[in-house]
FILUM-843723 format. One record per residue (C-alpha): residue in one letter; chain; x, y, z. Coordinates in Angstrom, 3 decimals. Layout:
# residues N
R   residuo   cadena         xx         yy         zz
R         A        A          X          Y          Z
...
This chain:
# residues 404
R   residuo   cadena         xx         yy         zz
R         X        A     23.393     52.901     -3.581
R         X        A     26.585     54.878     -3.032
R         X        A     28.594     54.523      0.236
R         X        A     28.332     57.712      2.170
R         X        A     31.940     58.873      2.940
R         X        A     32.787     58.743      6.726
R         X        A     33.478     61.879      8.437
R         X        A     36.244     61.805     11.102
R         X        A     37.307     58.882     12.607
R         X        A     35.649     56.111     14.764
R         X        A     36.604     55.515     18.388
R         X        A     38.678     52.164     17.863
R         X        A     40.851     54.041     15.043
R         X        A     42.170     56.341     17.457
R         X        A     45.501     55.928     19.621
R         X        A     48.021     57.766     21.625
R         X        A     50.560     59.537     19.982
R         X        A     48.189     60.125     16.512
R         X        A     48.463     63.587     14.788
R         X        A     44.938     64.829     14.174
R         X        A     43.410     68.066     13.450
R         X        A     40.606     68.992     16.065
R         X        A     37.592     71.643     15.570
R         X        A     38.966     75.106     14.033
R         X        A     41.187     73.553     11.982
R         X        A     43.945     73.079     14.671
R         X        A     46.995     70.829     14.669
R         X        A     47.418     68.137     17.480
R         X        A     48.406     64.982     18.847
R         X        A     46.207     62.786     20.992
R         X        A     47.495     62.422     24.694
R         X        A     44.800     60.245     26.354
R         X        A     42.346     57.698     25.042
R         X        A     38.849     57.118     26.519
R         X        A     37.987     54.981     23.705
R         X        A     34.759     53.186     25.413
R         X        A     33.484     57.011     26.295
R         X        A     34.214     58.242     22.825
R         X        A     36.314     61.009     24.716
R         X        A     40.177     62.361     23.743
R         X        A     42.380     64.531     24.830
R         X        A     44.926     66.563     22.481
R         X        A     47.792     68.163     22.949
R         X        A     48.167     71.268     20.589
R         X        A     50.979     70.828     18.187
R         X        A     52.253     74.587     18.789
R         X        A     51.491     75.134     22.386
R         X        A     52.408     71.468     23.443
R         X        A     49.721     71.917     25.954
R         X        A     46.656     69.668     26.340
R         X        A     43.457     71.900     24.756
R         X        A     41.283     73.355     27.406
R         X        A     38.295     75.394     27.376
R         X        A     38.082     79.188     28.734
R         X        A     37.196     77.755     32.194
R         X        A     40.556     76.021     32.400
R         X        A     38.925     72.597     31.908
R         X        A     40.600     69.815     29.584
R         X        A     38.272     69.494     26.290
R         X        A     37.187     65.877     25.583
R         X        A     36.376     65.427     21.824
R         X        A     34.211     62.808     20.421
R         X        A     35.982     60.778     17.763
R         X        A     33.978     62.423     14.915
R         X        A     35.242     65.940     15.776
R         X        A     38.486     64.593     14.257
R         X        A     40.473     63.389     11.539
R         X        A     44.011     62.493     10.754
R         X        A     46.943     65.085     10.380
R         X        A     48.308     63.866      6.758
R         X        A     50.387     67.137      6.800
R         X        A     51.813     66.394     10.247
R         X        A     55.877     65.803     10.375
R         X        A     56.858     62.374      9.472
R         X        A     53.429     61.586      7.534
R         X        A     54.983     62.141      4.268
R         X        A     55.982     58.885      1.945
R         X        A     58.784     57.185      3.031
R         X        A     58.938     59.075      6.437
R         X        A     55.747     57.727      8.094
R         X        A     55.517     55.321     10.510
R         X        A     57.740     53.015     12.718
R         X        A     58.903     49.526     12.847
R         X        A     59.226     46.825     15.452
R         X        A     61.109     43.987     15.548
R         X        A     61.107     40.705     17.528
R         X        A     63.561     37.929     16.995
R         X        A     62.586     34.302     17.826
R         X        A     65.464     31.730     18.013
R         X        A     67.139     28.995     19.665
R         X        A     69.042     29.325     23.016
R         X        A     72.180     29.123     20.855
R         X        A     71.273     31.860     19.118
R         X        A     70.194     33.796     22.018
R         X        A     73.724     33.390     23.404
R         X        A     75.706     34.258     20.617
R         X        A     73.375     37.952     20.086
R         X        A     73.937     38.427     23.552
R         X        A     77.516     37.796     23.554
R         X        A     78.103     39.840     20.806
R         X        A     76.035     42.657     22.209
R         X        A     78.272     42.955     25.274
R         X        A     77.607     43.384     29.083
R         X        A     75.340     46.140     29.989
R         X        A     76.211     49.757     30.573
R         X        A     75.168     51.093     33.696
R         X        A     77.112     54.258     33.437
R         X        A     74.635     56.169     31.011
R         X        A     71.579     55.580     29.014
R         X        A     71.814     53.483     25.775
R         X        A     68.890     52.210     23.873
R         X        A     68.807     49.255     24.417
R         X        A     70.808     49.275     27.602
R         X        A     71.082     45.203     27.701
R         X        A     69.623     42.366     25.674
R         X        A     67.547     39.260     27.787
R         X        A     66.515     35.968     26.039
R         X        A     63.195     35.416     27.431
R         X        A     61.901     31.520     26.790
R         X        A     58.620     31.604     24.767
R         X        A     56.711     28.978     27.244
R         X        A     57.158     31.879     29.724
R         X        A     55.784     35.021     27.821
R         X        A     52.610     34.557     29.730
R         X        A     51.019     36.388     32.586
R         X        A     49.477     35.608     35.631
R         X        A     45.589     34.877     36.819
R         X        A     45.766     38.356     38.345
R         X        A     47.340     40.372     35.393
R         X        A     45.276     42.551     33.296
R         X        A     45.724     42.814     29.526
R         X        A     47.823     45.390     28.325
R         X        A     46.571     49.072     28.487
R         X        A     48.443     52.082     26.990
R         X        A     46.865     54.112     29.782
R         X        A     47.861     51.987     32.513
R         X        A     51.285     52.461     33.743
R         X        A     51.604     48.458     34.928
R         X        A     48.875     45.640     34.610
R         X        A     51.100     42.891     35.905
R         X        A     51.001     41.481     39.307
R         X        A     54.513     41.174     40.615
R         X        A     54.063     37.717     42.649
R         X        A     51.913     35.723     40.257
R         X        A     53.113     37.268     36.621
R         X        A     55.822     34.610     35.210
R         X        A     56.998     36.994     32.605
R         X        A     57.297     39.710     34.925
R         X        A     59.202     37.420     37.705
R         X        A     61.974     36.493     34.739
R         X        A     62.197     40.085     34.112
R         X        A     63.036     40.822     37.604
R         X        A     65.158     37.867     37.304
R         X        A     67.430     39.191     34.161
R         X        A     67.769     42.832     34.763
R         X        A     70.843     43.787     35.917
R         X        A     70.900     45.448     39.552
R         X        A     72.530     48.597     38.282
R         X        A     69.725     49.358     36.267
R         X        A     67.913     50.906     39.365
R         X        A     70.453     53.460     39.823
R         X        A     70.927     54.575     36.674
R         X        A     67.271     54.863     35.804
R         X        A     66.570     56.965     39.442
R         X        A     69.517     59.138     38.204
R         X        A     67.803     59.800     35.036
R         X        A     64.384     60.582     36.401
R         X        A     64.991     61.552     39.775
R         X        A     61.442     62.962     40.175
R         X        A     60.305     59.431     40.215
R         X        A     62.328     58.456     43.460
R         X        A     61.251     55.167     44.661
R         X        A     58.339     54.778     41.911
R         X        A     60.985     53.266     39.435
R         X        A     60.283     49.673     38.967
R         X        A     60.624     46.648     36.337
R         X        A     57.677     46.026     33.724
R         X        A     57.338     43.578     31.242
R         X        A     54.889     46.222     29.612
R         X        A     56.135     46.681     25.867
R         X        A     56.957     43.001     25.511
R         X        A     53.654     41.847     26.781
R         X        A     52.090     44.511     24.725
R         X        A     53.657     42.193     21.516
R         X        A     52.863     39.308     23.137
R         X        A     48.853     39.860     23.025
R         X        A     49.324     40.737     19.310
R         X        A     51.081     37.729     18.563
R         X        A     49.000     35.387     20.225
R         X        A     48.943     32.205     22.384
R         X        A     50.915     30.173     20.072
R         X        A     53.874     31.322     21.051
R         X        A     53.789     29.518     23.978
R         X        A     53.990     26.433     21.945
R         X        A     57.449     26.745     21.092
R         X        A     59.275     25.137     23.771
R         X        A     62.957     25.256     22.796
R         X        A     62.563     28.782     21.435
R         X        A     63.647     32.125     23.121
R         X        A     62.365     35.938     22.409
R         X        A     65.017     38.449     22.425
R         X        A     63.975     41.286     24.681
R         X        A     65.603     44.787     24.847
R         X        A     65.660     46.593     28.242
R         X        A     64.960     50.207     28.134
R         X        A     65.707     52.459     30.726
R         X        A     63.852     56.071     31.116
R         X        A     64.567     58.749     29.047
R         X        A     66.298     61.577     31.222
R         X        A     64.874     65.193     31.182
R         X        A     67.546     66.509     28.531
R         X        A     66.137     64.216     26.047
R         X        A     62.542     64.851     26.866
R         X        A     63.273     68.605     26.619
R         X        A     65.123     67.952     22.955
R         X        A     62.188     66.070     21.634
R         X        A     59.409     66.836     19.470
R         X        A     56.103     67.903     20.998
R         X        A     54.587     64.514     19.377
R         X        A     57.237     62.656     21.140
R         X        A     57.375     64.527     24.584
R         X        A     54.718     62.890     26.310
R         X        A     55.078     59.214     25.425
R         X        A     59.124     60.222     26.660
R         X        A     58.214     61.245     30.105
R         X        A     54.720     59.650     30.864
R         X        A     54.677     56.292     29.357
R         X        A     58.563     55.191     28.771
R         X        A     59.527     56.148     32.099
R         X        A     60.723     52.813     33.759
R         X        A     62.818     49.523     33.400
R         X        A     60.996     48.110     30.372
R         X        A     61.129     44.447     28.838
R         X        A     60.885     45.390     25.012
R         X        A     60.739     43.965     21.629
R         X        A     64.193     43.138     20.219
R         X        A     64.542     46.614     18.496
R         X        A     62.267     49.293     17.409
R         X        A     62.612     52.909     15.559
R         X        A     60.941     55.408     13.214
R         X        A     61.485     55.345      9.544
R         X        A     63.810     58.209      8.126
R         X        A     64.073     59.556      4.729
R         X        A     65.155     57.345      1.974
R         X        A     63.141     54.151      3.424
R         X        A     60.595     53.130      0.998
R         X        A     59.210     50.607      3.344
R         X        A     58.598     49.491      7.082
R         X        A     61.076     46.480      6.478
R         X        A     63.908     48.591      5.648
R         X        A     63.267     50.537      8.911
R         X        A     63.222     47.127     10.876
R         X        A     66.264     46.067      9.079
R         X        A     67.873     49.364      9.866
R         X        A     67.186     49.578     13.358
R         X        A     68.043     45.862     14.295
R         X        A     71.356     46.530     13.110
R         X        A     71.861     49.941     14.829
R         X        A     70.511     48.992     18.144
R         X        A     71.649     45.399     18.321
R         X        A     74.112     44.786     15.947
R         X        A     72.576     41.877     14.054
R         X        A     72.106     41.803     10.375
R         X        A     69.380     38.688      9.136
R         X        A     70.469     36.951      5.262
R         X        A     67.661     38.707      2.871
R         X        A     65.436     35.174      2.536
R         X        A     64.668     35.070      6.435
R         X        A     62.584     38.207      5.875
R         X        A     60.333     36.464      2.910
R         X        A     56.944     35.580      3.915
R         X        A     57.459     32.332      2.264
R         X        A     60.193     31.315      4.405
R         X        A     58.674     32.746      7.642
R         X        A     55.483     30.775      6.581
R         X        A     57.058     27.870      5.975
R         X        A     58.819     27.507      9.972
R         X        A     55.327     28.275     11.141
R         X        A     54.143     25.162      9.132
R         X        A     57.274     23.087      9.936
R         X        A     56.496     23.994     13.615
R         X        A     53.008     23.675     13.758
R         X        A     51.880     27.183     15.046
R         X        A     50.249     30.119     14.174
R         X        A     52.071     33.076     14.456
R         X        A     51.400     36.156     12.530
R         X        A     54.802     37.315     10.146
R         X        A     53.722     40.609     10.712
R         X        A     51.073     43.073     12.692
R         X        A     49.967     46.667     12.877
R         X        A     50.812     48.158     16.436
R         X        A     48.150     51.040     15.869
R         X        A     48.000     53.260     12.602
R         X        A     51.412     53.493     11.630
R         X        A     53.885     50.881     13.643
R         X        A     54.631     47.645     11.758
R         X        A     55.857     44.876     14.020
R         X        A     57.909     42.091     12.339
R         X        A     57.711     38.810     14.089
R         X        A     60.961     36.689     12.529
R         X        A     61.669     33.176     13.521
R         X        A     65.641     31.957     12.864
R         X        A     66.140     28.958     11.290
R         X        A     68.226     26.671     14.049
R         X        A     71.088     25.890     11.304
R         X        A     71.918     29.553     10.429
R         X        A     75.633     30.299     10.520
R         X        A     76.690     33.391     12.750
R         X        A     79.621     35.629     11.809
R         X        A     81.383     38.733     12.952
R         X        A     81.215     41.127      9.886
R         X        A     82.484     44.923     10.523
R         X        A     80.995     45.324     13.796
R         X        A     77.717     43.518     12.877
R         X        A     76.712     40.030     14.137
R         X        A     75.823     38.425     11.045
R         X        A     73.672     35.316     10.415
R         X        A     73.879     33.772      6.707
R         X        A     72.318     30.232      5.337
R         X        A     74.802     27.463      5.740
R         X        A     76.891     26.806      2.706
R         X        A     77.649     23.747      0.991
R         X        A     81.073     22.220     -0.097
R         X        A     80.797     24.153     -3.223
R         X        A     80.395     26.859     -1.667
R         X        A     76.788     27.423     -2.652
R         X        A     73.976     28.063     -0.209
R         X        A     72.935     24.847      0.738
R         X        A     69.494     23.594     -1.024
R         X        A     67.601     22.804      2.394
R         X        A     67.648     26.284      3.047
R         X        A     66.341     28.207      0.110
R         X        A     69.911     27.735     -1.401
R         X        A     70.946     27.861     -5.510
R         X        A     72.077     31.573     -5.200
R         X        A     75.991     31.644     -5.463
R         X        A     77.494     33.413     -2.436
R         X        A     78.417     37.255     -3.207
R         X        A     81.934     38.634     -2.485
R         X        A     82.738     39.597      1.407
R         X        A     81.027     42.879      1.962
R         X        A     83.675     45.863      3.513
R         X        A     83.677     46.418      6.932
R         X        A     80.373     48.055      8.138
R         X        A     77.714     47.304      4.959
R         X        A     75.383     44.727      5.133
R         X        A     73.114     43.323      2.298
R         X        A     69.336     44.146      1.898
R         X        A     66.469     43.855     -0.290
R         X        A     63.822     46.826     -0.630
R         X        A     60.440     44.901     -0.336
R         X        A     58.576     47.620     -2.693
R         X        A     60.499     46.778     -5.606
R         X        A     62.671     43.376     -4.424
R         X        A     66.098     45.412     -5.786
R         X        A     68.715     44.752     -3.727
R         X        A     70.717     47.421     -1.712
R         X        A     73.670     47.816      0.768
R         X        A     73.710     49.872      3.996
R         X        A     76.063     51.127      6.219
R         X        A     74.732     51.527      9.432
R         X        A     78.200     53.515     10.986
R         X        A     77.963     55.841      8.270
R         X        A     74.056     55.919      7.461
R         X        A     74.199     55.602      3.934
R         X        A     72.603     53.389      1.335
R         X        A     73.758     52.151     -2.334
R         X        A     72.417     49.985     -5.251
R         X        A     76.241     49.492     -6.384
R         X        A     78.262     46.839     -4.504
R         X        A     80.139     49.095     -2.015
R         X        A     84.144     48.281     -2.715
R         X        A     86.900     48.072     -0.261
R         X        A     88.759     51.072      0.205
R         X        A     90.800     52.480     -2.844
R         X        A     88.871     50.312     -5.618
R         X        A     86.827     51.871     -8.127
R         X        A     84.751     50.288    -10.947
R         X        A     85.590     50.981    -14.483
R         X        A     84.710     50.129    -17.679
R         X        A     86.586     49.197    -20.879
R         X        A     86.528     51.786    -23.686
R         X        A     87.038     49.068    -25.976
R         X        A     84.996     46.111    -24.793
R         X        A     82.719     47.913    -22.656
R         X        A     83.308     45.563    -20.015
R         X        A     83.488     46.391    -16.069
R         X        A     86.535     46.004    -14.348
R         X        A     87.710     47.170    -10.970
R         X        A     91.093     48.691    -10.699
R         X        A     93.066     50.089     -7.374
R         X        A     95.482     52.807     -8.191
R         X        A     97.766     52.730     -5.253
R         X        A     98.223     49.221     -5.708
R         X        A     98.505     49.151     -9.296
R         X        A     95.885     46.271     -9.846
R         X        A     92.852     45.290    -12.080
R         X        A     90.577     42.753    -11.893
R         X        A     87.430     41.814    -13.459
R         X        A     86.065     40.276    -10.387
R         X        A     84.482     42.315     -7.676
R         X        A     87.649     42.832     -5.211
R         X        A     87.063     41.076     -1.459
R         X        A     89.840     43.161     -0.227
């Protein structure tokens, strides 16, 4: 017997922020979730207001009355979804990243405002804490939660004044939470605590100001105003996909560079490499996880022997090289090192087709051709058909890709 097509959604399918079509063919976004009761409030996409009946009461829809809105902005292929990245590395790696990122800015809102390294075996809650709940403003007990206590110790004091200036309506209600980092930790599982000598790199994010909230679209406004309204410990980097990104790994690579100024060599993103590291460390951690229907999380363990170097404003973590210039065999090597990339460019690989491409975070451009230094162009000999490189200003030519 053929399986009957399911109409609508199940209560467990629905999350805050999901774009839906509600009765009458109207388009909206889920604003509040009461899954155990099978009741969901919806904010109309056009008006931005929660749907109410003729008496002015909020309408609570059942899951079976809602369907996913495939036509909502950002639902098109290549633009849908968000990526979250959590880096887990050694103390030395965390120090290198934090020093590269620089001192916290307490003059204006940035994202992130600062970076904090949290020891993995401290990523746990106390006996009085409750599990992460998107509908709760805080789920941790400040007196017994190790994670929250670390957060309070690690955040720059000047963050409070800046946060209160961004949201003066909250006055003395501004506090530090381990809210979003806790959400990721619960998704990752308890084996994270076994990594005694490793740290999670957490971003500290401040509330959005009213100007940012008013400028946002209807689908984002509720979360910016009512959810991200405290000083929060979060994953290392996060962001929405943009046009031209074939998969969410491309998004994850980009947001890691934009938010933290970090670039990781290609193989560190490969499932095989991540799986081998987990096996060697004796931990069962997901390599990827879904945080709702459209947000994909990446949990990246950094090998302790990576080489860090500053390239074009980015802190680039590469495989160690052997004496002959090739990548060391013990770290997935055998690949000859490429010429040094021009300032601002990083090398990436598409997960959808394994093609290598190059991304410039400053200019927000990408190319499948190796980006040449200023003044150089790629030419092809009319007599031999061989590719060479030419700099008209210097009157120089080369069959090798120019490094400068």
